[in-house]
C-alpha positions in Angstrom: 262.8 -123.2 43.9 263.5 -125.6 41.0 266.8 -124.1 40.1 268.3 -124.6 43.5 269.0 -128.3 43.0 271.0 -127.3 39.9 273.1 -124.7 41.7 275.0 -126.9 44.3 276.4 -129.5 42.0 277.0 -127.0 39.2 280.4 -125.8 40.2 283.2 -126.0 42.6 284.4 -122.9 44.4 288.0 -122.0 43.6 290.0 -119.5 45.6 292.0 -118.3 42.6 288.9 -117.0 40.8 287.2 -115.2 43.7 286.8 -111.5 43.2 288.5 -110.7 46.4 290.3 -107.4 46.8 294.0 -108.4 46.8 295.2 -104.9 45.8 293.8 -101.5 45.0 293.5 -102.2 41.3 291.4 -105.2 42.0 289.0 -102.8 43.8 288.0 -101.1 40.5 285.0 -102.6 38.9 285.4 -101.2 35.4 287.9 -98.7 34.0 289.2 -97.1 30.9 292.0 -94.6 30.5 291.5 -91.1 29.2 292.9 -87.6 29.3 290.2 -86.7 31.9 289.0 -89.5 34.2 285.4 -89.6 35.6 284.6 -91.7 38.7 281.5 -93.9 39.0 279.8 -95.3 42.1 277.0 -97.9 41.5 275.5 -100.5 43.8 276.0 -103.4 41.3 275.5 -105.8 44.2 272.8 -105.5 46.8 274.8 -106.5 49.8 278.3 -107.0 51.2 279.1 -110.3 52.7 279.9 -110.4 56.4 283.1 -112.0 57.7 282.6 -115.2 59.6 285.9 -115.1 61.5 286.3 -113.5 64.9 287.6 -111.0 65.7 286.4 -109.0 62.8 289.3 -107.4 60.8 289.1 -104.2 58.6 289.0 -106.1 55.4 286.9 -105.1 52.4 284.6 -108.1 51.8 283.1 -109.4 48.6 279.5 -108.8 47.6 276.5 -110.8 46.6 273.2 -110.2 44.9 274.0 -109.1 41.4 271.6 -106.2 40.4 271.0 -106.3 36.7 269.3 -102.9 36.7 272.3 -101.2 38.4 274.7 -103.1 36.1 272.8 -101.6 33.2 273.4 -98.1 34.7 277.2 -98.7 34.6 276.8 -99.7 31.0 274.9 -96.5 30.3 277.7 -94.5 31.8 280.3 -96.4 29.7 278.1 -96.0 26.6 277.7 -92.2 27.2 281.5 -91.8 27.6 282.1 -93.7 24.4 279.6 -91.6 22.5 281.3 -88.4 23.8 284.7 -89.7 22.8 283.5 -90.6 19.3 281.9 -87.1 18.9 283.4 -83.6 18.5 282.0 -82.4 21.8 285.4 -82.3 23.5 287.6 -81.8 20.4 290.1 -84.5 20.8 290.1 -84.8 24.5 289.1 -88.3 25.6 287.3 -89.2 28.8 288.2 -92.2 30.9 286.4 -93.7 33.7 286.8 -95.7 37.0 283.6 -97.3 38.2 283.4 -98.9 41.6 280.8 -101.1 43.2 279.4 -99.8 46.5 277.4 -102.9 47.2 274.8 -100.6 48.6 277.1 -100.1 51.6 278.4 -96.7 52.8 281.6 -98.4 54.1 282.6 -99.7 50.7 281.5 -96.5 49.0 283.8 -94.5 51.3 286.7 -96.7 50.4 286.1 -95.9 46.7 285.7 -92.2 47.5 289.1 -92.3 49.3 290.6 -93.6 46.1 289.1 -90.8 44.1 290.8 -88.3 46.4 294.2 -89.9 45.9 296.7 -87.6 44.2 297.0 -87.9 40.4 300.1 -89.8 39.1 301.1 -90.9 42.5 302.7 -94.3 42.7 300.7 -95.0 45.7 297.1 -94.2 46.5 297.9 -91.5 48.9 295.5 -88.8 50.0 297.5 -85.8 51.1 296.3 -83.6 53.9 296.3 -79.9 53.0 294.8 -76.8 54.4 294.2 -75.6 50.9 293.2 -77.9 48.1 292.9 -75.2 45.5 295.8 -76.6 43.4 295.4 -80.2 44.4 294.9 -82.6 41.4 293.1 -85.8 42.4 292.8 -89.0 40.3 289.4 -88.0 39.0 287.8 -84.7 38.0 284.1 -85.7 38.8 282.0 -88.5 40.0 278.8 -90.1 38.7 276.7 -91.8 41.3 275.8 -93.1 43.8 272.8 -95.3 43.4 271.3 -94.6 46.8 270.8 -91.4 48.7 272.4 -92.8 52.0 275.6 -93.6 50.1 275.5 -90.2 48.3 275.2 -88.3 51.5 278.4 -89.9 53.0 280.4 -89.7 49.8 279.4 -86.2 49.0 280.6 -85.0 52.4 284.0 -86.6 51.7 284.2 -85.2 48.1 283.3 -81.8 49.4 286.7 -81.6 51.0 288.2 -81.0 47.6 284.9 -79.8 46.0 284.9 -82.6 43.5 281.6 -82.5 41.5 279.3 -85.4 42.1 276.4 -85.9 39.7 273.9 -88.6 40.8 271.4 -90.2 38.4 269.4 -91.8 41.2 269.8 -90.3 44.7 266.6 -88.3 45.3 266.7 -87.5 49.0 265.4 -84.0 49.7 268.3 -83.2 52.1 270.8 -83.4 49.3 269.4 -80.2 47.9 271.0 -78.4 50.9 274.1 -76.7 49.3 275.5 -75.8 52.7 276.0 -79.4 53.7 276.4 -80.8 50.2 278.1 -78.0 48.1 279.4 -80.2 45.3 276.4 -82.5 44.9 274.2 -82.4 41.7 271.6 -84.7 40.3 269.8 -85.2 37.0 266.5 -86.1 38.7 264.0 -84.1 40.8 264.2 -84.1 44.6 262.0 -86.4 46.7 260.1 -83.4 47.6 258.4 -83.4 44.2 257.9 -87.2 44.3 256.3 -87.2 47.8 254.1 -84.2 46.7 253.0 -86.2 43.6 252.2 -89.2 45.8 250.2 -87.1 48.2 248.4 -85.5 45.2 247.5 -88.9 43.8 246.2 -90.1 47.2 244.2 -87.0 47.6 242.8 -87.1 44.1 241.7 -90.7 44.7 239.9 -89.9 47.9 242.1 -92.0 50.2 242.9 -90.7 53.7 243.9 -93.8 55.6 247.2 -95.4 54.3 250.2 -97.4 55.4 253.8 -96.7 54.8 256.8 -99.1 54.6 260.3 -97.7 54.3 263.9 -98.8 54.8 265.5 -97.8 58.0 268.2 -95.7 56.4 268.8 -92.0 55.6 266.9 -92.3 52.3 263.9 -94.1 53.8 263.7 -91.8 56.8 264.0 -88.6 54.9 261.4 -89.8 52.3 259.0 -90.8 55.1 259.4 -87.4 56.7 258.8 -85.5 53.5 255.9 -87.7 52.6 254.4 -87.2 56.1 254.5 -83.5 55.7 252.9 -83.6 52.3 250.0 -85.9 53.2 249.3 -84.0 56.4 248.8 -80.9 54.3 246.2 -82.9 52.3 244.4 -84.2 55.3 245.6 -87.7 54.9 246.6 -89.9 57.9 249.2 -92.6 58.1 247.7 -95.6 59.9 251.0 -97.3 60.4 254.7 -96.9 59.5 256.9 -100.0 59.2 260.7 -99.6 59.0 262.7 -102.5 57.5 266.5 -102.9 58.1 268.5 -101.3 55.3 270.7 -104.4 54.9 269.6 -107.8 54.0 272.4 -109.2 56.2 270.6 -107.9 59.2 269.5 -110.8 61.4 266.1 -109.1 62.1 265.3 -108.5 58.5 263.0 -111.5 57.9 261.3 -111.0 61.3 260.5 -107.4 60.5 259.2 -108.3 57.1 256.8 -110.8 58.7 255.7 -108.2 61.2 255.1 -105.7 58.4 252.9 -108.1 56.5 251.0 -109.0 59.6 250.3 -105.3 60.2 249.0 -105.0 56.6 246.7 -107.9 57.0 245.5 -106.7 60.4 244.6 -103.2 59.2 241.7 -104.1 57.1 240.6 -100.5 56.5 244.0 -99.6 55.0 243.9 -100.5 51.3 246.7 -98.3 50.1 250.4 -98.9 51.0 253.2 -96.5 50.1 256.6 -98.2 49.8 259.9 -96.4 50.0 262.4 -99.2 49.6 265.1 -100.7 47.5 264.3 -103.3 45.0 265.6 -106.3 46.9 263.6 -105.2 50.0 260.4 -105.0 47.9 261.2 -108.4 46.5 261.3 -110.0 49.9 258.2 -108.1 51.1 256.1 -109.0 48.1 256.9 -112.7 48.2 255.7 -112.8 51.8 252.6 -110.8 51.0 251.7 -113.1 48.2 251.9 -116.0 50.6 249.4 -114.2 52.9 247.0 -113.3 50.0 247.4 -109.6 50.5 245.5 -107.5 48.0 246.0 -103.8 48.2 247.0 -100.8 46.1 250.7 -100.3 46.3 252.3 -96.9 45.5 255.9 -97.4 44.4 258.7 -94.9 44.8 261.2 -94.3 42.0 263.5 -96.9 43.4 261.4 -99.8 42.2 258.4 -98.5 40.2 259.9 -99.8 37.0 261.7 -102.9 38.4 261.2 -105.7 36.0 262.5 -108.3 38.4 259.7 -107.4 40.7 257.0 -107.3 38.0 258.0 -110.9 37.0 257.4 -112.4 40.5 255.1 -115.4 40.1 251.5 -114.5 41.1 252.4 -110.8 41.3 248.8 -110.0 40.1 247.4 -111.3 43.4 248.9 -108.3 45.3 246.4 -105.9 43.7 247.2 -102.7 41.8 250.7 -101.2 41.7 251.0 -97.5 40.8 254.4 -95.9 40.8 256.4 -92.8 40.0 259.4 -93.1 37.7 261.8 -90.5 36.3 260.9 -89.2 32.9 262.9 -91.0 30.2 264.2 -89.8 26.9 265.4 -91.5 23.8 267.6 -94.4 24.7 267.6 -96.2 21.4 271.4 -95.8 21.0 271.9 -97.5 24.3 269.7 -100.4 23.2 271.9 -100.8 20.1 274.9 -100.7 22.5 273.5 -103.7 24.4 273.0 -105.7 21.2 276.7 -105.5 20.6 277.7 -105.9 24.2 278.8 -109.6 23.8 281.5 -108.3 21.5 283.0 -106.1 24.2 286.1 -107.3 26.0 285.7 -108.1 29.7 289.2 -107.5 30.8 288.7 -104.1 32.2 285.1 -104.6 33.2 284.6 -107.0 36.0 280.9 -106.4 36.1 280.5 -107.5 32.6 282.8 -110.5 33.2 280.7 -111.5 36.2 277.5 -111.1 34.2 278.8 -113.4 31.5 279.7 -116.0 34.1 276.2 -115.7 35.7 274.7 -116.3 32.2 276.6 -119.6 32.0 275.6 -120.7 35.4 271.9 -119.8 35.1 271.3 -120.3 31.3 269.2 -123.4 31.7 266.5 -121.7 33.8 263.3 -120.0 32.7 263.0 -116.2 32.8 262.1 -115.5 36.4 264.2 -118.3 37.8 267.0 -117.1 35.6 266.8 -113.6 37.1 266.6 -115.0 40.7 269.6 -117.2 40.0 271.6 -114.2 38.9 270.6 -112.2 42.0 271.4 -115.0 44.4 274.9 -115.6 43.2 277.8 -114.3 45.2 281.2 -113.4 43.7 282.7 -116.3 45.5 280.4 -118.7 43.9 281.1 -118.1 40.2 283.2 -120.3 38.0 285.9 -118.8 35.8 285.5 -121.4 33.1 282.9 -120.1 30.8 282.6 -121.8 27.4 280.5 -121.0 24.4 279.8 -117.4 25.6 278.1 -116.5 22.4 275.8 -119.5 22.5 274.5 -118.6 26.0 274.1 -114.8 25.5 270.6 -113.7 26.1 270.0 -110.4 24.3 266.4 -110.1 25.4 267.2 -110.3 29.1 269.1 -107.0 29.4 266.6 -105.1 27.2 263.8 -106.4 29.3 265.4 -105.2 32.5 266.1 -101.7 31.3 264.6 -99.0 33.6 264.4 -96.1 31.1 264.3 -93.3 33.6 267.5 -94.4 35.4 269.3 -95.1 32.1 268.4 -91.7 30.8 269.4 -89.8 33.9 272.7 -91.7 34.0 273.5 -90.6 30.4 272.4 -87.0 31.3 274.8 -87.0 34.3 277.8 -88.0 32.0 276.8 -85.4 29.4 276.5 -82.7 32.1 280.0 -83.4 33.2 281.3 -83.4 29.6 279.7 -80.0 28.9 281.3 -78.6 32.0 284.7 -80.0 30.9 284.1 -78.4 27.5 283.6 -75.1 29.1 286.9 -75.5 31.0 288.8 -76.6 27.9 288.1 -73.7 25.7 291.4 -71.9 26.4 293.3 -74.8 28.0 295.1 -77.9 26.9 292.9 -80.5 28.6 295.2 -83.3 27.5 297.2 -82.2 30.5 295.4 -83.7 33.5 296.4 -80.7 35.6 294.8 -78.1 33.2 292.0 -77.4 35.7 291.0 -78.5 39.2 287.7 -80.1 40.3 286.5 -77.0 42.1 286.8 -75.0 38.8 284.8 -77.7 37.1 282.2 -77.4 39.8 281.7 -73.7 39.0 281.3 -74.5 35.3 278.9 -77.3 36.1 276.5 -74.8 37.7 276.1 -73.0 34.4 275.7 -76.0 32.1 272.7 -76.2 29.8 271.9 -79.5 28.0 269.6 -80.0 25.1 267.5 -83.1 25.7 264.6 -84.0 23.5 264.7 -80.5 22.0 264.4 -79.0 25.5 266.9 -77.0 27.4 267.5 -78.4 30.9 269.9 -77.2 33.5 270.7 -77.5 37.2 268.7 -75.1 39.5 270.2 -73.3 42.5 269.8 -76.5 44.6 271.7 -78.6 42.0 268.6 -80.5 40.9 267.2 -81.0 37.4 263.5 -80.4 37.5 262.4 -83.1 35.1 258.9 -84.6 35.2 257.7 -88.0 36.5 256.0 -90.8 34.6 253.1 -92.2 36.5 253.4 -95.9 36.0 250.6 -98.5 36.2 251.4 -102.3 36.3 248.9 -104.0 34.1 248.5 -107.7 33.2 248.6 -108.0 29.4 248.4 -111.5 27.8 249.2 -113.1 31.1 252.3 -111.0 31.8 252.7 -108.0 34.0 253.6 -105.0 31.9 254.7 -101.6 33.3 252.8 -99.0 31.3 252.8 -95.2 31.5 249.4 -93.9 32.8 250.1 -90.2 33.1 252.8 -87.6 33.4 253.3 -85.5 36.5 254.6 -81.9 36.1 256.4 -80.9 39.3 256.2 -77.2 38.5 252.5 -77.1 37.9 251.6 -79.9 40.3 249.2 -81.5 37.7 248.7 -84.9 36.1 248.8 -84.8 32.3 247.0 -87.6 30.4 247.8 -88.7 26.9 244.2 -89.7 26.1 240.8 -90.4 27.7 241.6 -94.1 28.2 244.6 -93.2 30.4 242.5 -90.8 32.3 239.9 -93.4 32.9 242.6 -95.8 34.3 243.5 -93.0 36.7 239.9 -92.4 37.8 239.3 -96.1 38.3 241.6 -96.0 41.3 238.9 -94.1 43.2 236.8 -97.3 43.2 239.0 -98.6 46.0 238.2 -97.2 49.4 241.0 -96.6 51.9 239.5 -94.5 54.7 239.4 -94.7 58.4 235.8 -93.6 58.5 233.0 -93.4 56.0 232.8 -90.2 53.9 230.6 -87.6 55.5 227.9 -86.5 53.1 226.9 -82.9 52.4 224.9 -81.8 55.3 227.2 -83.5 57.7 230.5 -82.7 59.3 233.4 -84.6 60.9 233.4 -85.1 64.7 236.8 -86.2 65.8 236.7 -89.4 68.0 239.2 -90.4 70.7 241.6 -91.6 68.0 244.8 -89.5 67.7 244.2 -89.4 63.9 242.1 -86.7 62.5 241.0 -89.0 59.7 239.1 -91.2 62.2 235.9 -89.4 63.0 232.1 -89.7 63.2 229.7 -88.0 60.8 227.2 -85.8 62.6 224.5 -83.6 61.2 225.1 -79.9 60.8 223.2 -78.1 63.5 220.4 -75.6 62.8 221.5 -72.5 60.8 224.6 -74.3 59.6 225.3 -76.2 56.4 227.9 -78.2 54.5 227.9 -78.6 50.7 230.8 -80.9 50.2 231.9 -84.3 51.4 234.1 -84.8 54.4 233.9 -81.2 55.7 235.7 -80.6 59.0 233.1 -78.1 60.0 229.8 -76.7 58.9 229.5 -73.2 57.5 227.3 -70.8 59.5 224.5 -69.1 57.6 224.1 -65.4 57.8 221.7 -65.4 60.7 220.2 -62.1 59.7 218.9 -63.1 56.3 219.4 -66.9 56.0 218.5 -70.0 57.9 219.1 -73.8 57.5 217.5 -76.8 59.1 219.5 -79.6 60.7 221.4 -81.7 58.1 221.2 -79.0 55.5 223.3 -78.7 52.4 222.5 -75.0 51.8 221.1 -71.9 53.5 217.6 -70.7 52.7 216.6 -67.1 52.6 214.4 -66.2 55.5 210.9 -65.3 54.6 209.9 -61.7 55.4 206.8 -61.6 57.7 204.5 -58.7 58.4 200.8 -58.3 58.9 199.8 -58.4 55.3 196.5 -57.3 53.7 195.8 -60.9 52.7 196.2 -62.3 56.2 192.8 -63.4 57.5 193.3 -61.7 60.9 194.3 -58.5 59.2 191.2 -58.7 57.0 189.1 -59.3 60.1 190.6 -56.2 61.8 190.2 -54.1 58.7 186.5 -55.2 58.6 186.1 -54.0 62.2 187.8 -50.7 61.4 185.6 -50.3 58.3 182.5 -51.2 60.3 183.6 -48.5 62.8 183.9 -45.9 60.0 180.5 -46.9 58.7 179.1 -46.6 62.3 180.7 -43.1 62.6 179.2 -42.0 59.3 175.8 -43.5 60.3 175.8 -41.6 63.6 176.7 -38.4 61.7 173.8 -38.8 59.4 171.4 -39.6 62.2 172.5 -36.5 64.2 172.4 -34.3 61.2 168.9 -35.3 60.4 167.8 -34.7 64.0 169.7 -31.5 64.5 167.1 -29.6 66.4 166.0 -32.4 68.7 166.7 -32.1 72.5 169.0 -35.2 72.4 171.3 -33.7 69.8 171.2 -30.4 71.5 171.9 -32.0 74.9 175.0 -33.7 73.3 176.6 -30.3 72.9 175.3 -29.5 69.5 176.3 -30.7 66.0 179.7 -29.1 66.0 180.9 -30.8 69.1 179.5 -34.1 67.9 181.2 -33.7 64.5 184.5 -33.1 66.2 184.2 -36.1 68.4 183.0 -38.3 65.5 185.9 -37.0 63.3 188.3 -38.0 66.1 186.7 -41.5 66.1 187.0 -41.6 62.4 190.7 -40.8 62.5 191.3 -43.4 65.2 189.7 -46.1 63.0 191.7 -44.8 60.0 195.0 -45.0 62.0 194.6 -48.8 62.2 195.2 -49.0 58.5 198.8 -47.8 59.0 199.5 -50.9 61.3 198.8 -53.3 58.4 201.0 -54.4 55.4 204.7 -53.9 55.1 206.0 -51.2 57.4 207.6 -48.1 55.9 209.2 -45.1 57.5 206.0 -43.1 56.7 203.7 -45.7 58.3 205.8 -46.0 61.4 205.8 -42.2 62.0 202.2 -41.7 61.1 200.3 -44.4 62.9 201.1 -43.6 66.5 201.0 -39.9 66.0 197.6 -40.0 64.2 196.2 -42.3 66.8 197.5 -40.3 69.8 196.4 -36.9 68.5 193.0 -38.2 67.4 192.4 -39.9 70.7 193.4 -36.7 72.6 191.1 -34.6 70.4 188.2 -37.0 71.0 188.6 -37.3 74.8 189.2 -33.5 75.2 185.8 -32.9 73.6 184.2 -35.5 75.8 185.9 -33.8 78.8 184.2 -30.5 77.8 180.8 -32.3 77.7 181.5 -33.8 81.1 182.3 -30.3 82.5 179.1 -28.9 80.9 176.9 -31.6 82.4 178.4 -31.3 85.8 178.1 -27.5 85.6 174.4 -27.7 84.5 173.2 -29.9 87.3 175.5 -28.9 90.2 173.9 -27.3 93.3 177.2 -26.7 95.1 178.1 -22.9 94.7 181.8 -23.5 95.2 181.9 -26.3 92.7 179.9 -24.2 90.2 182.3 -21.3 90.5 185.3 -23.7 89.9 183.5 -25.3 86.9 182.6 -22.0 85.4 186.3 -21.0 85.6 187.3 -24.3 84.0 184.6 -24.4 81.4 186.2 -22.8 78.3 185.4 -25.2 75.5 187.6 -24.0 72.6 190.7 -23.2 74.6 190.4 -26.4 76.5 190.1 -28.6 73.4 192.9 -26.7 71.7 195.2 -26.9 74.7 194.6 -30.6 75.4 195.0 -31.6 71.8 198.0 -29.2 71.3 199.9 -30.8 74.2 199.6 -34.1 72.5 200.7 -32.6 69.2 203.8 -31.2 70.9 204.6 -34.6 72.5 204.3 -36.3 69.1 206.3 -33.6 67.4 209.2 -33.9 69.8 209.0 -37.7 69.5 209.2 -37.6 65.7 212.0 -35.1 65.7 214.4 -36.5 68.3 213.6 -40.2 68.5 211.5 -41.0 65.5 210.1 -44.4 64.9 211.8 -46.5 62.2 211.5 -49.8 60.3 213.3 -52.6 62.1 214.1 -56.2 61.1 213.4 -58.6 63.9 215.5 -61.8 63.7 214.2 -63.4 66.9 212.3 -66.1 64.8 214.8 -68.6 63.4 213.3 -68.9 59.9 211.8 -65.6 59.3 212.5 -61.9 59.4 209.8 -59.8 61.1 209.4 -56.4 59.6 208.1 -54.1 62.4 208.1 -50.6 63.5 210.5 -49.7 66.3 208.9 -46.9 68.3 212.2 -45.2 68.6 211.6 -44.2 72.2 209.6 -46.3 74.6 209.6 -43.3 76.9 208.0 -41.1 74.3 205.5 -43.8 73.4 204.6 -44.1 77.1 204.3 -40.4 77.6 201.9 -40.2 74.6 199.7 -43.1 76.0 200.0 -41.7 79.5 198.8 -38.3 78.5 195.7 -39.9 76.9 195.2 -41.9 80.0 195.4 -38.7 82.1 192.8 -37.0 80.0 190.6 -40.1 80.2 191.0 -40.2 84.0 190.0 -36.6 84.4 187.1 -37.2 82.1 186.2 -40.3 84.1 186.2 -38.3 87.4 183.9 -35.5 86.0 181.6 -38.0 84.4 181.5 -40.0 87.6 180.4 -36.9 89.5 177.4 -36.5 87.2 176.4 -40.2 87.0 173.0 -39.5 88.8 171.5 -37.3 86.1 168.0 -37.5 84.8 167.0 -40.9 83.4 166.6 -39.6 79.8 169.8 -37.6 80.0 172.1 -40.4 81.3 175.2 -39.4 79.2 177.6 -39.0 82.1 176.9 -42.6 83.2 177.8 -43.9 79.7 180.9 -41.7 79.5 182.0 -43.3 82.8 181.5 -46.7 81.4 183.3 -45.8 78.2 186.3 -44.6 80.1 186.3 -47.8 82.2 186.4 -49.8 78.9 189.4 -47.7 77.8 191.3 -48.2 81.0 190.7 -51.9 81.1 191.7 -52.3 77.4 195.0 -50.4 77.8 195.8 -52.0 81.2 195.5 -55.4 79.6 197.4 -54.1 76.5 200.7 -53.3 78.4 201.6 -56.9 79.5 200.3 -58.5 76.3 202.2 -56.1 74.1 205.4 -56.6 76.1 205.2 -60.4 75.8 204.0 -60.7 72.2 206.4 -60.9 69.2 206.1 -61.7 65.6 204.0 -60.3 62.8 200.9 -60.2 65.0 202.4 -57.6 67.4 200.7 -54.7 65.5 197.4 -56.6 65.7 197.6 -56.4 69.5 197.6 -52.6 69.4 195.0 -52.6 66.7 192.7 -54.7 68.9 193.2 -52.4 71.9 192.6 -49.3 69.8 189.4 -50.8 68.3 188.1 -51.9 71.7 188.8 -48.5 73.4 187.5 -46.6 70.4 184.3 -48.7 70.0 183.8 -48.5 73.8 183.9 -44.7 73.9 182.0 -44.3 70.6 179.2 -46.7 71.6 178.8 -45.4 75.1 178.8 -41.8 73.9 176.4 -42.0 70.9 174.5 -45.3 70.7 172.2 -44.4 73.7 171.3 -41.2 72.0 170.8 -42.9 68.6 168.5 -45.4 70.4 166.4 -42.5 71.8 166.3 -40.7 68.5 165.2 -43.8 66.6 163.2 -45.9 69.0 162.2 -43.5 71.8 161.0 -40.5 69.7 158.3 -39.7 72.2 161.0 -38.9 74.8 163.0 -36.8 72.3 160.6 -33.8 72.7 160.9 -30.5 74.5 157.9 -31.3 76.7 159.3 -34.7 77.6 162.6 -33.2 78.6 160.9 -30.5 80.6 158.9 -33.1 82.5 162.0 -35.2 83.1 164.0 -32.1 84.3 161.0 -30.9 86.4 160.8 -34.3 88.1 164.6 -34.3 88.7 164.6 -30.7 89.9 161.7 -31.3 92.3 163.6 -34.2 93.8 166.8 -32.1 94.0 164.9 -29.1 95.6 163.1 -31.4 98.1 166.4 -32.9 99.0 167.8 -29.5 99.7 164.8 -28.5 102.0 165.0 -31.7 103.9 168.6 -31.2 104.6 168.0 -27.6 105.8 165.1 -28.6 108.2 167.2 -31.3 109.6 170.0 -28.8 110.4 167.5 -26.3 112.0 166.1 -28.9 114.3 169.5 -29.5 115.8 170.2 -25.9 116.6 169.4 -24.4 120.1 167.4 -21.4 118.6 163.6 -21.6 118.5 163.5 -20.3 114.9 165.2 -21.6 111.9 165.9 -19.7 108.8 167.4 -20.7 105.6 169.1 -18.0 103.7 170.4 -18.5 100.2 171.3 -15.9 97.8 170.5 -16.4 94.1 172.2 -14.5 91.4 171.4 -14.7 87.8 174.1 -14.4 85.2 174.5 -15.2 81.5 175.5 -18.7 80.6 178.5 -19.0 78.3 177.2 -22.1 76.6 174.9 -21.7 73.6 174.2 -18.1 74.6 171.7 -19.2 77.3 171.6 -17.6 80.8 172.7 -19.8 83.6 170.9 -19.6 86.9 170.8 -20.7 90.6 167.8 -21.6 92.6 166.8 -18.6 94.8 167.0 -19.3 98.5 163.7 -19.2 100.4 162.8 -18.9 104.0 161.3 -22.2 105.1 159.0 -22.8 108.0 159.4 -26.1 109.8 157.1 -28.7 108.4 156.5 -26.9 105.0 157.8 -27.6 101.5 158.7 -25.5 98.5 155.9 -24.4 96.2 155.4 -26.3 93.0 155.8 -23.2 90.8 159.4 -22.8 92.1 160.4 -26.4 90.9 158.7 -25.7 87.5 160.7 -22.6 87.1 163.9 -24.4 87.9 163.2 -27.1 85.3 162.7 -24.5 82.5 166.0 -22.8 83.4 167.9 -26.1 83.4 166.6 -27.2 80.1 167.5 -23.7 78.7 171.0 -24.1 80.1 171.4 -27.6 78.7 
C-alpha cells in the first residue's frame, strides 16, 4: 500500500506513551462519574496482541486494529447518557459510565466483568465471595454490551452470579435467549433465529438451493451456522460447503484458511450465493483475497458487516458481485450526528478511545479515504505518538459520519434508555443518589417490565429478553462510482414477509432471481426430482412423471397420482385428464350394423307372419302346427331381436335387468314351442308302439310350453331379486371408463343359458329322431340343423365372452344372439316359405297325400320285410305276424290318430296297395 512507506518513518515508539495496563484505572477506556454507574463492553479494537516473551505470563496485553464502527457505539452510549442526564427522565439523578475495551477477546472481557463485580466504594477492586448476593452492591448497576455474542455469553454467565442486568446492542446469538443459562441477559435487537429465517426466506424466494456458507469458528459463528442450517433445510436448500475461519486474526492458520475458503468458492462453479457470518475484519481479509481471484458471486451479509462502510470502500469491491445484507432497523439518530459534529470540542482526558482516535487522525491525515481508514485499523496502541498538534486542523468530520452504522447506533441508544427507564422505576420511592438504594437484581426485575417509546411505537423486551424489531434488507449499489449501502426492503420477523417501499425496490429484489445457484437444473412441470448418489437432496436428475401421474410446479419432489378411477395422465403430464366414458353407442358403426341386422330380423319375422297368414289353409302351414303355434314362435323370435336393443347405448339399471331376462324368457318360449313341434312330428311318424305311448304321454302342448317357459321365468325372477344385474364402471382401460352391465351373478347367468341349452338339446334329440321324414315335410331335419347352429354359436361365445373386454363386450353377446336366432328362425320357417312361394304345386293336399303315400308304402314294406326275415329264421314251418291295431282319437287338431293294423303275411307276399293308401290318408289327417 502507498501509505505504508509513510508509516515507518512517521514516528518513534515511546514506552511512556503506550496504553499499557499499569494499574486498574488504566484499564478503563472511558469513564464519567455519576450517582448510578453503568458499565460498557465494546470491542473497540479487533485483536489483542500476543506476548513475544517466553514463558507467557498472565499479563493483559495491549490491542491493535482500531474499529471506528465500534468506537462510534461507545460514543452513542456516552451521548445517550448525556441526553438522559440533561433531561428530566431521572429527576436529578445522574448516570455515570465505565466503558471497557474487550478487544474482541473473551479473556479481556472477563477481566472487565470482574471489575464490574467489585464491591462499591472499596479501596481495592475486590470481589467478595458470598452465598447470598441479595444485599451486595457492586461498582455498577447494569452493563451495556458486548459487541460479539461469544463475549456476551462468557460475560453474562459471570454477571449472572449477582444478577447484574446486561443489555447488548449487538450480540444476536440465538442461544442467548435461553433464560435458564443467561437469566440476566437482554438485547435491543432480534435473535439470530429471525435473521437466519429471513436469509432462508430470501434464498428460497430467489430460487436458490445450492449455496456456500463461511463463518467464524467461535460460538457466534457456530450457533448462527446451526440455526441457518435448520432454516434452509426446512426450505429445501442445501449447503454445498461450509468454511470456518479462525475467530482471531492472530491465529497462525488464519491466512491459510482464508486462501482455502477462496479456493473452495472458485472450485464450486455451481455455487453462486455465499452466506457470510463473520466479523468485519474477517470479511475484509476474505474479500481482498476474493478480489485477487476475480470471484463474482452474490454475497449475503449478516448483521455484523452488512452496513460496514470500511468494507464497502475496498478498492474494486464491485468486482465481487452483488452484496445483500440484513441490518437492524434504525431510528432517528440525528441528535447523535449533531453530537459527532461537536466531538472535537470534547475533552479526551477520561476517554482513551477518543484520545487514540485523535492520535490516529494525526498519523493518517495525509492519506486518501480508504487508505486513511486502513491506516487507522492497522495501528496498534503501542505505535501511536502522544504529540498531536493542530488537532482542529486535522479533524475530519465526514469520516465518522460516513462510518456510522445506523442500526447499531440506534440499538446502543435503546439499550441505555432501557436501563434508564428501569432505574426510573426503582427510583420512584427511593433516594437514588445513594448508590445502595437498590441492588442490580431489583433493577433486573424492573427491566423486564420496561416499555420504551421509539418512533411513536411502544417496544419492550419479550419473555426471552429480546426486542422484536424488524430488519432492513440492504443492497450495495454502485452510484456515481462509489459503493452505496441502500435499503431495498424491510423484513418483518413476526409476519415473515418482505415489505417494499415502492415498485422500484421490489424490482431490485426480483432481479436477484436472474442469478442461478442450483446444484441441478430446475425440473419443469411434468417432471420430478430423482435423487442421485449425492448426499444432498438438491442434487438430482429430472425424470418424467410416469403414466397416470402429473406435476404442475417446478422442482417437485414427487408426482401427484391421478384419481385412477376417473382421471388419467400420459407420461410427462402437467395435469390429469378426465377419462372418456365408453359404451356401445347408437352412433358406433358396429352398433349400427348390429341394429340393422336386428331390424332386418324383425322385418323377416313380420314377413314370415304375413306369408303364413295369407296361406293359412295350406298344408305347409297346417303341417307347421297351425297359425297359433307359428305366431307364438315368431313372437319369441321378435322379442329376441328386440332384446338386442337393450345391449346398446349407455347402460342403465333398467337395461341391465331387462336385456338378459327378455332374451332368456323369449328364447325359452321359442324353443319350447319348437320342442312341441318335434314331439308332434315324431309322434305322427313313429311305428314303435312303446315310443308312441311315451310320446302320447309327453305330448301336452299348452302345459309343456307354459312349464318350460315358466321355469325360465322363475330363474330370471330369482336372479333379479337376489343378485340383480347392475351398472358397473370398468377401469381396466387406462384412459377410459367402460360403462357395462355386471350380471350380478355369473351362476344365475349360467343357469339361465344352461336351461336354454338343455331345452335346445332335448329339442335336438327329438328332431334328430325324425330327420328321415318325407321329402316335402323335412322340418325335423332343419330343426336339427338350427339347434346345431345354436350350440356352435354359444359354445364359441363362452371363451370369446370371457376374454373380451371393453365397450364391444355387449356386441359379442348380440352377435351370438343374432346368429342363434337367425339360425333357428331360418331353419324353421324359410324352407316352408320357399315351398309356399316357389313350390306351390307341392303345397296341395293331393301332393301331400302322394308324398305320404309313398313314404308310408316304403315304411310298410320295410315292416313286412323285417317280419319275413324273422320268420325264416324260426324252426316252425309256418310264420305268422300278429299285430294289434287300435284306433283312438288324436289330441292334436281334433283329428283321430291311428296305428297300421297288423296282417297275417304269407312268405313271399306283400301288403296290398289299398292298405298303404289308407295309412297315407290317416297320417295326413293326423298331421
